[in-house]
Every structure is written in structure tokens, then in C-alpha cells.
Phi, psi and omega in degrees: 000310180295322169301320177298315180294321175300311178300316175304309176306314178297315176309308181296312178297324179291323173302312179300319171299321181291321182287316180302318182293319185291314182307305185299323181299305184301318184287327173292319172297318181295321184292327173295324183293313180307303185298319170307309186285327171304312179294318182295321179289321177292323173298319179297313182290322182305311189248016180302325185267011187295332179291322176292329174295316179302314177304314185293326182290323178296320176296319181296321181290321176302318176301314183297322184297315177292328183277335175292333187282086182284342175277356181287138171271174188307317180298308177304317176302312177303312173305315177297315177299323176299316186290323179291320173298312173309314180295322179299312181302322185285326173304303178307317178296323181292328180273003178072034172266114185240144173286147180263116182287131182232333185294136181067009180269165177274145179297134178231108186297343181270350177247308189268144175246121186277122175270326180205149175248137190232139172282125182204177184278345182285150173307153183298126172091014183263136180283121178253346180204139179260120177271311181222140176293143174249159182219143169264155169231105188068247179252007182248142177278132177256344175207119176285139176290138176262120187233166171245139182238160180273140171254013181095189177268168184297328183292330175289340180277000000 
């Protein structure tokens, strides 16, 4: 009877040791998985913009070609710059960068940055001049537009 109990105890101890080893192996695999995933995430973030950089290099080279063309007259240079601007606009559009419309819009403190308030015939809070353009990147504002807004007429004050 006692040997049966000792054998059972030994069997349970062996199983316990086996479970401990399995647990240590799984824990080590999980830690390696976490490290590998973190490295992959870092690499992804590090090189995420490489396609955009390639497009920008192409636009930069177009500018260089335009500047190197000393024989071009003003009209040809203007046409070349217009084409380069279109290419840059298309690149920004492809990257989901959008211009924030402001003229004749109502001032929104969450979107617009007021540079100056002006007395005018326009209603109070209406944007009357854009000082610097603003842009969205996907659904986030990456640069707020700088604007001048109306504070109404002098008579209203």
C-alpha cells in the first residue's frame, strides 16, 4: 500500500515537473513573441512613410530638372512648375491630405486659429481672410488654418 502511495506521489511530482517545464517554455515563447511583435511594430513605424518619400523624391527631381533648364523661357518654366504642383497635389490627395475650407465659414475654435479680429460689415464670427492654409490628414487636423474673423460693424459695438 505504501509503495502504491509513493508511486502515486512520484507520478504526481513528475506530472507537476512536466507542467512546470511546459509553463516555463510557453512563458519564454510568449516573451519572444512580444519582443518580435514590438520589433516588427518599430520597423513598420520606421519605414511606414517610405512610399511617400519615394514620391517626394520624384517631385524634388522634377524641381531640379526645371531649375537646370536654363534655356527655358518664363512661360515654359511656369508650365513646368504648374505640372510639378499638380503632381504634388495628387501625392497629397493620395495620402489623404485635404485642405480645410475657411472663406465665408463661421469661426470654429476647434478648427481655426484666429490671428486678428476685424471690424467689418460681415456678421460676427465669420472668417473674412485666410492667413495660412490648414490641412486634415485623414480625419485629424495636422495644421490649423490661421484666419482673420469679423467682430461685426463698429455700430454694433
